[in-house]
N, C-alpha and C positions, 0 to 999 in steps of 0.2 A: 581441451581440446590436445590430442597426442601431437608430437612431435610430427610425426609424419604430416597429418592433416593443416597443421600448421605451414612447415612447407611448400605442403600443394596449394597451399590459399595463398600466400605469398607470390607462388611463380606465375598463380591465375591471374593476382593481381597483378601483377609486374608484365605478362604477355597481354590480357584482355584492354586492359586501360587504355594502353597502345594501339590498339587495334580499333578501340570502340573511336580514340580521338582520331585515328588517322579515317575511320568512316564518318564522323562528323566533318572533319576537314575535308573528306575529299565530296563530301555529300552537300556541303554549304557551297564548296569551289562550284561543283555540277550546276548547284538552282543556280548561282548568282551568274555560272557562265551562259544558262540556259536564259534566263532572266535579260542579259545582255544580248543575247544573240536575239532573243525577240524582238527588243528595243530595237536592236539595229536595225534588223531585213524591216521592220514595219514602219522605221522613220523612212527608207529608203524604199520603201513603196507608197509611205504617204507622201514625200516629195517625189516621186513620180507624177501622184496624181494629181499633188499640186501643181506640179510643170504644165502636164496637160492641162489643167484647170483653166492656168494663166494663159497657156497659147491659146485656147479656147476663147478665153474672153477677150485676149489681144488681136486676135486674127478678127472678132468683131469692132473691135474698136478702128483698126485698121480701114475695116471696109467703110465704118461711118464715116472716118476722116474722108475716106476715098470720094464716097459718095459727096459730102459735102464741099469739096474742092472742085466738083462738077461744072463744067461754065452753066450748062444747061440749070443745073440747080442754085448758083449764083445769080445767074439773071431772074429768075421765078422768084428768089427772094427779095431779091432789090425792086420789083415791079408792083406798084400799089395793087394792080388788077390783079393778083393771085385770087386763085377762087378761095371765097372766105364765107362759113356758115355763121356768121355773125349776122348777120340783118337776116335770116331765113325764122321763117313761123311754124314750120314743119320739120322732121326729122328728112335729110337727103341726102342722095348718096353722089358720087363726081359725077355718074352719067347724067343725072338728072339737072345737074348743073352745066354740061356741056364745056368740056376743058379747050381750052385753047392748044395750039399746034404745040406753044412751049411745053406747056401743062402734060400735054400727052407723052411728049420726049421724056420730061423728067418722069412720069408713071411707066413708060416704057423701064427705065432704067432699075427705077424700085421693083419693077416685076421680072425684071435680069437678074439681082441681087436676089430675089427672095426665090426664086426658082434655081438658084445656084447652090444656095443654101436653105435645104427643106426646115431644119430647125429655126429659121425667121418666120415670125407669125405676121408682124405689121412692117411694113415698111416705109415713112412718113415724113412730111417735114412740116414746118411752120415758120412763118413769118415774122418780122417785128410789124407788121401792117394787120398782123389780125388773121394771113392768108394761112391755108391747109391744103396739104395734096395729100391722097392717100394710094399705095399701087392697088389695093382693092377697089374697086370703083362701084360695087354691089354695094359694099356695107353702109349702113344709113347711119347717117353722122346728125348728133343730137340739135336741135334748134338752138342758133345762139351759142354753138360751141366757140369757147376761145383758147386758143390752143397756148395763149401766152402765162394764162394762169396755173398750166401744169408744172409739175416739180420738176419732168425731166427738161423743161425747157429753161426754167427760171436760175437752174442750177449750172446747164450749160451756158447759159448767159453771163452768169456769175464767174464763171472762167472760161473764158472763150479757147485757153492755150491748150488744155485737156479735155479729153471727152470725160463722160461723165455716166457712173453704172450707178442707177437706182438699185436701193432695195428689192429683194425678190418679194416675189406677190403671186398669190394665188389666182390662176386665170378661171374663167366660167368653165374648161373641162377639167379642172381641180388640180392642171398643173403648175407646178413654178415656173414663173416668168419673171425677167429683167429686163429693164430697158436703158438701152447706150445711146446717148446722145451726145453730138456733138456742134459747138455753134458753127454756123457760116458768116465767114469775115469777107468781107471785100475795101479795099482801101483801108484797113484797120477800123472799121466800123462793123460791128453785130447787126446782120438783116436778118437773119432766122436760125432755124436750128435743126438739124436732120438726124432722127431716130429709128431706130430699130426696137423692137420688142423681140426678143428671144426666150424660145422655150427653153429650159431647163432640164426638160423630159429625160433624154438621151442621157444626158449627162448625170441625172440621179439615176438613171438605171443603169449605168455604165458603173457606179460608185457602188449600186445595190447589191451589181455583181461580181463585186471583188469580195472573196473568200480569204479569210486570215487562217489557217488550218481549216479544221473540222467545224470551229464552232465559232471562228472570229469573222468580223466584217466591219466596215468603214463606216461611219456617218460624217454627214457632212453639214457645219453649222457655220451660220452664217456671221458677221462682226457683230449684229446685236443679239445675239445668242437665238433668234430663229433656227429651228431645225429644217434644215433641207433635204434630208434623207438619212434615214434610220432604217435600215431593214430589220431590225430587230421589233421596232415598237411600230409599226404603221399609223396608230392613231396620232401620232407625235409629229406629223407633218404639220410645220407653219407655226408650232406654238415653241413658243421659248423656254428654256431648259428649265427654268425655276417655276415653269406654268404648268410642268408635265405632273406635278407630284411622285415624280422618280427621284426620289434622293440622290442617286447612282447618277443623273444625269445632269442633277443641279449641280452636283461635284464638280465635272465637268467644266462648267462655267467658271469655275474659281482659278484655273489651269489656263496657260496659254502654250505651253509649249511641255516635252518632255513626260516622264513617265508618272502613274498615277495608279491605285488600285480602288475598285468601287465594287460596291455590290448591286447586281440586277436583277431582279424576279429569282433572289433568293441564292445566287451563285455569284461569286465570286469572280471579277474579271478583271485583268490588265491592260491597261489603256496606254496607249503610247499618243501624244497631242502635237501637232505640224500647224504652226497659223503659217498661212500665207501673207508673204510681206506684201506682193500687189495687190492683192482682194482684203486681205483681213479676212477672209473665210478661216476658219477649223476645220480640219480634216483629224479626225480620232478612231485611229485602228484601236479595236475591242478583240479581244479572245479570254476564254475561259482559262482562271489560274491551273485548274486541275489537267488542262490540255496541254498547256506550258512544262507544267511539271511532270505530266506524266513520264517523259524520256527521265527526268531526275528520278522519279519513283522506280522506275524500271532498273537504270543503272544502281540504287541504293540497294532494290533487292538483289541485283547480282553481288555487289557489294557486301550484303547482309549473309548470302548465302556461302561466299567465299572467306567472310570474316567467322561465319560459325564453323565451319570447315577448318580454319586455320586455329579457331578456341579448340575445337575437338582434338585436332594434333595435338597442341600446346597439352592440353588436358592428359591427353593419355603418355606422352612422353614426360609431363610434368609430373604422372602417378609414378611412372617410372624413375623418377629420376628422384622423387622423394622417398619410394620407399628402397632406392638405392641408396640415400645417404639417411633414411631415420632408422632403415632396421640394424646399420653397427650400433646406433646411437641408442636403439632400444634395446640389444643384447648389451652393449654396455651400463644400460641404467640397471638391467637385472640382476648382471653379474655384480653391481657395484651394491646393488641392495643386499644380496646374500652377504656380500663383504660386510657392509655395514651390520650386518646380524650376526657375525662372528665366525661367518665360513671361510677361512683364509687358505682352502684347499682350491677354491675355484680360482682359473685364470680367464684373460680375456681371449676371444678369438682374434686373432690377427690375419685378416681376409685382404686388406688394401696395403698399399705403399704410399699413402698418400697422410694427412696430419692425421686421422681419426684411426690409421694403423700405427703412426709413433704412441698417441696418445696411450693405444693398447699397448705396446711394446714397454713404454717406460712404467703406465700404470701396473703394468704385471711384475716388472723390476721392485718396483715399490710394494707392493703384496709381500712378492717375495722376502725383501730386506724385512718387514711387519712380522710374517710368519717367524723368521729367523729370529729375531729379537723376540717375542713373546713366548719362541719355545724355549728360550735360554731363561725367558723371566719366568715359564711356568716352573723350569728346575729349581731356581732358587727358590720359589716362593715353597717347594716342595721339601728343599733343603732345610727353610728357617723353620717350617711346621715343624720336621721332624726333631731338629734341634732344640724350639722350646717345649718340644713333648718330654725329650730326656732332660735338659733343664728344672722340668718341673718336677720330674720322679726324683732327681738327686733333692733340690730342695725337700720334697714334702719327707725324704728318707733324714735328709739334714734336721728338719723339724721333727722329726722321730727321734733322734737320738738324741737332739736337743731336750727332750722329753726324759728320756731316761736316765740322763746325766742327771739331771732335776731330781728324779728321785732317788737317783743314789746316793745324789750328796746332800738330800732331805735324812737320807737314815745315818750316813756319815755325822751328821749334826747332832740326831738324836743318840749315837752310839758316845760321840765326844763328849755328850750331855751327860751320858751315862756315867762315863769315864769320869770326868768333871766331880761329880759327888761323891762316887767314890773315894776320890782323891781324897777332898773334902771330908769325907769319914774317915778316912786311913789320919790324916793329920789330927782331925778331933779325938782320937782315939790312940793315937801315939803314946798316951800316961797306960794304957792297957793293951798295949802290945804285946806283951808277954800272953797275956791272958787270952786274947783275941789271935792268937798265930793263925790257930787254924781256920778262924774268920777269914785273916788276910790272906789264908793259902787259897781258900776257895776264893776268897774276889780275885786275886792274882790270874788263878787259872780262868775264871771268869773273863776278866781282863783280856788274860791273852790269845783267847777263843775270837774275844769280839775284834782284838786290832789283828787277828790273822783274817777276819769276815772284811775288816776296813781295809786291809793289805789287797785281799783278793777283789774287792770293787774298786780301787782305784786302779788296781791293774786295771781292771775290763774298763773303766772311763778313760784310763791312759789310751789303749787300743782302739776305742771309741773315737776320740777325740783326734787319734791319726788319722783314722779312716775318713773321720770329716774333714782334715785338713788336706788329704788326697783328690776327696769327692771335690772339695771346695775349689782345688787347683784345677781338677778336669772340668767343672763347669764353667770357670774363668778363661778358659781356652775355648769352648764351644762358644760362650759369648762371646769372645773375641771373633771366634770364626762366624760366628751372628754378625758381628758389624761390619766385618770385612763383607761377607754375601750382601747386606745391605747397602753397602759402598759401590760392590759393581751391580745391585737393580738400579742405584742411582743412576753411574753411566749409564745404564740401558736407557732409562728413562730418558737423561741428557739425549741421547741418539736418536730418540722416539720423538723428540721435542725439534732436533734439528729438522729430523725428514721431513715433520708437520709443517715447520717453516717452510722450506726449502718447495714442498708441495703447495702450500699458500702461495709462495711466489709464482711457481709454476703456472699456479689458476689463476692469480692476478695478471699476469703475461698471457694467458691464454683470451682472458676477459677484454683487456686491452686490443690483443690482434684481433679478437671478434668485432668489436666496436670499430676498428679501423675497415673492418671485411663489410660493416654497414647491415644492409638486410639480410644478406647472404650468410651473415656470422651470427645471427641471432642465435639459430640452434645449438652453436658452438658455445656460446655466451653463458647459454644454461646449463650445458654440460660442468662447462669449468666453474661457474657457480656452487653446482654441486658438490662439484672435488671440493671447492674452496671450504663449503661448508662441513664436509666430511673429515678435510684437516683441520679445520677449526676442534670438530668434534674432540679429534685424537688428540692436540695439543693440551684441550680441556682434560682428559683423562688422564694424559701422561701429567700433567702437573697436578693432579689429584693424587696419582699413583705416586709421584715423588715427595708432595708432601706427606704422606702415609709415611714411606721410607725414611723419609728424613726424622719421624716420631719413631720409629724403630729403632734408628741409630740413636737418637738419644735416651729411650727407653734403654737401649743394652747398652751404653755406656754408663747411665747410672747405675745401672744393675752390675753392671763390672766392677765400679766405685766401691758398692755396697758390699760386692762378694768379696772383694778385698779385704773389707774393714772386717767382715765376718770372718774371714781367713787368719787375721789379726788377732782377734778374739780368740778364734780357738787355740792358735799357737798360743796365747797367754793360757787360756785353761788348761791345756796340755803341761805349761809350766808349772802351775799352779799345783795340778796332780801328781806333777814328779817329787816335788816340794812336800805333797803329802804323804807318797809313797814314802819318801826319804824318814819325814818324820814319823811315819808309822813304823819304818825299820827300828828306827832309834829306841821307840816305845818300845817294840817287842823286845829290842835288846835290854832295854831297862829292867822290863817284867820279868825275863828271865833271868837277870842280875838277881830281882828281888824273890824270885822264887827260890834262887840257889841259896841265896843267902839269910832265907827266911828263919832257920836253925840260928842264925849268929844276929838273928832281932837288938835281943838285948844290947850286945855289943856292937853291933853298928847301927844304933838310934838315929846318931846326928848323920851318918851318911845316908842312913832312909832319907830324914827329913830335907834334907840337900836334894836325894834323888825326886824325892816326892815333889819339893817346889817346883825343881827342874821340869818336871811332868807336865804339875800343874800349867806352869806357863806353855810347855809345846804345846798342851791341848788346847789350851786358849787360844795359842795363835794360828792352831791348825781348826780351831772353830771359826775363827775368822775369815782365815784362809778359804775353807768351805763356804762359807756365810757369801763372800766375793765373789766366787765361782759359781755360785747358785744365781748371783745376780747377772754374771755373763754369760750365763746356760739361757738364763730367760731372755736376754738381749739376743742371743744366738737366735733365741725361738721364733722371738716376733719381726727379726730381720729375714728369717726365712721364712714367716707369714709373708714378710712384703714383698722376697723376690718372688714367692710364689703367686702373689698378685698381678707382679709385673707380668710373670712368666704368660699368667692365663691373658693379661691384654695383648703380650707378642703374640700370644696363639691364636687368639681372636684377631688380630690384624691377619696375621698368615691366613687363616681363614678365608678372609674378604679380598685378599691379594688373590687365593685361589679361585674363589667364586668369579671372582673380575679377569681371571684370566683363564677359566675354565668356559668363558662367553666366547671365544675363539674355537674353532675347529682347525687346528694345523695338522 
């Protein structure tokens, strides 16, 4: 992944992540607010229904209490003659038993109450003596009917201070009905009970007609779990919650208040439960979760669209920003790559005035400095190469001269051997001097010619040795120049190492600054690390060059020392050759003297013997000197070979340096 894609990815992550988090937070907040709004609104609606229901029941209770306090009702309850069905053998109505005037007034009161309250089904009373008065005079009452055994009667008598509300039951017509009874007290004694049978049909219809949203409705549940109204499931009327085989309804029985989530008919519903403190009945408001969340989903859709638009905007902005940031880095990387391959003529384009512009500017300064250093190093390497070639040629010439000197010295040795033999013959033939004068003359002429040849060869050897001295001096000066050039190259490598260390330090500082910048500085940290790696490579190459230059310096110093030794040896040879020349000149003089005095041989035999003795000693000394000179010349030849080998190494090192330097295009 290139730098631009990394920057674009980082920019997208840094922008999309907050947007997604914001969408999640807002969506969750809207969802929570929607649920809270539903629960609050539903709770308020259920509380209103609960109050209506309480008012409805309390109104009935007040009517029952009012009826129980009617004087006629109290009198009728106290009299033992009140109509009773205990002794009847067949079902009878009130008309069949001919009610008294008091009983008719009570019946009239009950009929008036029922007429004013259409939802009242029956209004009746029972006495402690078993009497029973019903407002509907045509209803047949079963034979032997004893109202005192009824639940509504016993509960009212058991708690005479409060009205009693029975559990709802199903009427013949299928409507839910409740009975509300209240004790009739006279002088602190219970004499009977007044009760109303009230239809809850209108109440349940009212509850069934209540809608919460489009899919919501209200369920009325009795305190014993019996369902009184369930518009969503008409077949559950008067069934307990746990008897409906609907898990969601059974779940409602486990909660008395608050919100709960249930599954009904394969759909998720949110329920709000309110329990009446007065009646103990539950009012459950239900609505499908999808309807509650539809507003959330709508807002989330809007937020998603806005988020997508923002992401698109950020993508476009991030693309251009990443390109504007990555383009200079890409160009810098390409240029550094070319520079790393040795092209020092390239320069980074400075298009911005920010940190990237400063980086390009100072990197150009670095490349310019490196270009100058490499250029100077290249010139010095060329000079070293040329100087080593010249020294190698001089060394070869000196070696050739040494070989020639050796050959000449061998000739001198051979001639001195001949002279020595001749002198021996002269000494042994001194007794026959007279007879062999002609032979001596001839030998003298040959000796003179030989001595002249030796003198000539000695002169040539002297000239060659002097030339060798001058050449060795020139070679020594060039080797000194080579040592100075190597020291200059060493100074250049030290400068390169210093620049590399400074570059490395700059790259380290850039890495630290990039680390401080966090995610925004990762790209710059990559560039700094690449520059740091390049600086490290430069330092390693500089150290290698310095090591090779130090080897050149050591070899140069060793060569200079050896050349100085050779120069001294040549000077010694020159001195020996001069000595030989002097001896030869003396020998020539002696020979001439022998030739001039041949006629006086007989008279100067003693002088001749002495001269022969001196000549023999001189020749032997010359022979020894020439042998020593031969040894010195052989040493010179060996040293010249060693110098040539070192110069070959120096030339190879110069070629290696040239190869390294030629990798750079300056």
